[in-house]
C-alpha positions as CSV (number, residue, x, y, z in Angstrom):
1,X,111.6,27.2,-119.9
2,X,108.1,28.4,-120.2
3,X,107.6,31.4,-122.6
4,X,104.5,33.5,-121.8
5,X,102.0,34.0,-124.6
6,X,98.9,36.1,-124.9
7,X,96.0,34.3,-126.4
8,X,92.6,35.6,-127.6
9,X,91.0,38.9,-128.3
10,X,92.7,41.2,-125.9
11,X,92.7,44.5,-127.8
12,X,89.0,44.9,-127.7
13,X,88.2,43.1,-124.4
14,X,87.3,45.0,-121.3
15,X,89.3,44.4,-118.1
16,X,86.1,43.2,-116.4
17,X,85.5,40.5,-119.1
18,X,89.2,39.3,-118.9
19,X,88.9,39.2,-115.1
20,X,85.9,36.9,-115.4
21,X,87.7,34.7,-117.8
22,X,90.7,34.6,-115.4
23,X,88.4,33.6,-112.6
24,X,87.1,30.5,-114.5
25,X,90.4,29.5,-116.1
26,X,92.4,29.8,-112.9
27,X,90.1,27.2,-111.2
28,X,91.2,24.5,-113.7
29,X,94.3,22.4,-113.5
30,X,94.5,19.4,-115.9
31,X,97.1,18.1,-118.4
32,X,94.6,18.7,-121.3
33,X,93.8,22.3,-120.3
34,X,96.2,25.1,-121.2
35,X,97.9,26.2,-118.0
36,X,97.0,29.5,-116.5
37,X,100.3,31.2,-115.5
38,X,98.9,34.6,-114.3
39,X,98.2,38.0,-115.7
40,X,100.1,41.1,-116.6
41,X,99.5,44.7,-117.6
42,X,100.8,46.2,-120.8
43,X,101.0,49.9,-121.6
44,X,97.9,50.9,-123.6
45,X,98.9,51.8,-127.2
46,X,95.4,52.5,-128.5
47,X,95.3,56.0,-126.9
48,X,91.8,55.5,-125.5
49,X,92.6,56.9,-122.2
50,X,93.2,53.7,-120.3
51,X,96.6,53.5,-118.6
52,X,97.2,49.7,-119.1
53,X,95.9,46.6,-120.8
54,X,95.1,43.6,-118.6
55,X,96.2,40.4,-120.4
56,X,96.3,36.7,-119.4
57,X,99.4,34.6,-119.7
58,X,99.9,31.0,-120.7
59,X,102.7,28.8,-121.9
60,X,103.7,29.3,-125.6
61,X,102.5,26.5,-127.8
62,X,105.1,26.3,-130.6
63,X,103.2,23.4,-132.3
64,X,100.2,25.7,-132.9
65,X,96.7,24.4,-133.0
66,X,95.6,20.8,-133.4
67,X,94.6,21.4,-137.0
68,X,97.9,23.1,-137.8
69,X,99.8,20.3,-136.1
70,X,97.9,17.7,-138.1
71,X,98.5,19.5,-141.4
72,X,102.2,19.7,-140.6
73,X,102.3,16.0,-139.5
74,X,99.8,14.2,-141.8
75,X,100.8,10.7,-140.5
76,X,100.3,11.5,-136.8
77,X,97.9,9.3,-135.0
78,X,95.0,11.6,-134.3
79,X,93.1,9.3,-131.9
80,X,95.3,10.1,-128.8
81,X,94.8,13.9,-129.5
82,X,91.0,13.5,-129.7
83,X,91.1,11.4,-126.6
84,X,93.0,14.1,-124.8
85,X,90.5,16.8,-125.9
86,X,87.6,14.6,-124.7
87,X,89.3,14.1,-121.3
88,X,90.0,17.8,-120.9
89,X,86.4,18.6,-121.6
90,X,85.2,15.8,-119.2
91,X,87.3,17.5,-116.5
92,X,85.7,20.9,-117.2
93,X,82.2,19.4,-117.0
94,X,83.0,17.6,-113.8
95,X,83.8,21.0,-112.4
96,X,80.5,22.3,-113.7
97,X,82.3,24.5,-116.3
98,X,81.0,24.8,-119.8
99,X,83.7,25.8,-122.3
100,X,81.4,27.4,-124.8
101,X,83.7,27.6,-127.7
102,X,85.2,24.1,-128.5
103,X,86.8,24.2,-132.0
104,X,90.1,23.5,-133.7
105,X,91.4,27.0,-133.1
106,X,91.0,26.5,-129.3
107,X,92.9,23.3,-129.1
108,X,96.7,23.6,-129.0
109,X,99.5,21.0,-129.0
110,X,102.2,21.2,-126.3
111,X,105.9,20.6,-127.0
112,X,105.2,17.0,-125.8
113,X,102.4,16.5,-128.3
114,X,99.7,16.7,-125.7
115,X,96.4,18.5,-126.7
116,X,95.2,21.3,-124.4
117,X,92.0,23.2,-124.4
118,X,92.4,27.0,-124.5
119,X,90.4,30.2,-124.5
120,X,87.9,30.6,-121.7
121,X,86.4,33.8,-123.0
122,X,83.0,32.2,-123.4
123,X,83.2,29.8,-120.4
124,X,80.2,29.4,-118.1
125,X,79.8,28.0,-114.6
126,X,76.6,26.0,-114.2
127,X,74.8,24.9,-111.1
128,X,73.8,21.6,-112.5
129,X,74.5,19.3,-115.4
130,X,72.2,16.7,-117.0
131,X,74.3,14.1,-115.3
132,X,73.7,15.7,-111.9
133,X,70.1,16.9,-112.2
134,X,67.5,18.8,-114.2
135,X,68.6,22.4,-113.8
136,X,70.8,24.2,-116.3
137,X,70.8,27.6,-114.6
138,X,74.0,29.5,-115.4
139,X,75.4,31.2,-112.4
140,X,78.4,32.9,-114.0
141,X,79.1,33.6,-117.6
142,X,82.1,35.3,-119.2
143,X,80.1,36.6,-122.1
144,X,77.0,38.6,-122.8
145,X,77.2,38.0,-126.6
146,X,73.9,36.9,-128.2
147,X,75.8,34.4,-130.4
148,X,77.2,31.9,-127.8
149,X,80.1,30.3,-129.7
150,X,81.6,30.3,-133.1
151,X,79.0,30.0,-135.9
152,X,80.1,26.7,-137.6
153,X,80.6,25.0,-134.3
154,X,77.5,26.2,-132.5
155,X,74.7,23.8,-131.3
156,X,71.3,24.4,-133.0
157,X,69.5,24.9,-129.7
158,X,71.5,28.0,-129.1
159,X,70.2,29.5,-132.3
160,X,66.6,28.1,-132.3
161,X,65.7,29.0,-128.7
162,X,66.3,32.6,-127.7
163,X,66.6,31.8,-124.0
164,X,69.0,28.9,-124.4
165,X,72.3,29.1,-122.6
166,X,75.6,27.3,-123.4
167,X,75.5,23.9,-121.7
168,X,77.4,20.6,-121.5
169,X,75.2,19.4,-124.3
170,X,76.2,22.3,-126.6
171,X,79.8,21.6,-125.8
172,X,79.3,18.0,-127.0
173,X,77.8,19.3,-130.3
174,X,80.9,21.5,-130.7
175,X,83.1,18.6,-129.8
176,X,81.7,16.5,-132.6
177,X,82.4,19.4,-134.9
178,X,86.0,19.5,-133.7
179,X,86.4,15.8,-134.3
180,X,85.1,16.4,-137.9
181,X,87.4,19.3,-138.4
182,X,90.4,17.5,-137.0
183,X,89.8,14.4,-139.2
184,X,88.9,16.2,-142.4
185,X,91.1,19.3,-141.8
186,X,88.2,21.4,-143.0
187,X,85.7,23.5,-141.2
188,X,82.2,22.1,-140.3
189,X,79.6,22.7,-143.0
190,X,82.2,22.7,-145.8
191,X,79.3,22.9,-148.3
192,X,78.5,26.4,-147.0
193,X,80.5,29.3,-148.5
194,X,79.9,31.7,-145.6
195,X,79.2,31.6,-141.9
196,X,75.7,33.0,-142.5
197,X,75.0,30.1,-144.8
198,X,76.3,27.7,-142.2
199,X,74.0,29.3,-139.5
200,X,71.1,28.8,-141.9
201,X,72.0,25.2,-142.4
202,X,72.1,24.7,-138.7
203,X,68.7,26.1,-138.3
204,X,67.5,23.8,-141.0
205,X,68.7,20.9,-139.0
206,X,71.4,19.9,-141.5
207,X,74.4,18.1,-140.3
208,X,77.9,19.6,-140.2
209,X,79.0,17.1,-142.9
210,X,77.1,15.8,-145.8
211,X,78.0,13.7,-148.7
212,X,76.4,12.8,-152.0
213,X,74.0,9.9,-152.5
214,X,74.3,7.0,-152.2
215,X,75.7,7.6,-148.7
216,X,78.5,5.3,-147.6
217,X,78.4,3.9,-144.1
218,X,81.4,6.0,-143.2
219,X,82.6,9.1,-145.1
220,X,85.9,8.7,-146.9
221,X,87.8,11.1,-144.6
222,X,86.9,8.8,-141.7
223,X,88.2,5.6,-143.3
224,X,91.2,5.6,-141.1
225,X,89.1,6.1,-137.9
226,X,85.7,4.6,-138.9
227,X,84.5,4.2,-135.3
228,X,84.6,8.0,-134.8
229,X,81.9,8.7,-137.3
230,X,79.1,7.2,-135.2
231,X,80.4,9.2,-132.3
232,X,80.1,12.4,-134.3
233,X,76.5,11.5,-135.2
234,X,75.7,11.0,-131.6
235,X,77.2,14.4,-130.8
236,X,74.9,15.9,-133.4
237,X,71.7,14.6,-132.0
238,X,69.2,17.5,-132.3
239,X,67.2,16.1,-129.4
240,X,69.4,17.4,-126.6
241,X,68.1,14.7,-124.2
242,X,69.5,12.0,-126.5
243,X,72.8,13.6,-127.2
244,X,75.8,11.6,-125.9
245,X,77.6,12.8,-122.8
246,X,81.3,13.5,-122.5
247,X,81.6,10.8,-119.8
248,X,80.2,8.3,-122.3
249,X,82.5,9.4,-125.1
250,X,85.5,8.8,-122.7
251,X,84.4,5.2,-122.4
252,X,83.4,4.7,-126.0
253,X,85.2,1.9,-127.9
254,X,86.1,4.4,-130.6
255,X,88.6,6.1,-128.3
256,X,90.3,2.9,-126.9
């Protein structure tokens, strides 16, 4: 039996914003994307004058997020979970949807151990992708926030270029950060005490993970999955045109 669950930032979200999120989310059906079950209205308890609060409904994920699941099950093979996240993101990009907020907190594990992408509050429809053509014009966005993503997972071009919009490439940067987070069970830029410090590091073109000299070929947290480290490095190409695409990650030997 499916148990409905509210996800995300509902208390401070406008009905219009949630409606836009619903429009994007409801277009996606894939085993690695959290199922959209519908919407409901709850009585408003904030006494702001609104009669009801619009909320989106999804299945309840009792295993929690991918990071929580890995902490609770330290011997679990993480490769199939990463593969599922990559496949879910590939599906979104094939539909010209940019997720905009890939991170451990937005990947849940189903009762069957299947990873699903969640939270389309920052999702964007795009007309074209680099794999389809040169244009990256966003036609519909579910956010007007100046910071397009979560600080430690955000791609540098979204901070360095004022006119930049979330893209499939910025999703790939965040995907690399998720892989790092999922393998190390620590946030990207662990050497930064605060998110502000992390944003500064991003703008200085520092990588989400650094280790002391002499640098090993593979950081110790990746010793179990050494082939994933080069994938992360390709996700973190500062030259957007050289950054690996999701379709290429799907076929990468590291995920086989």
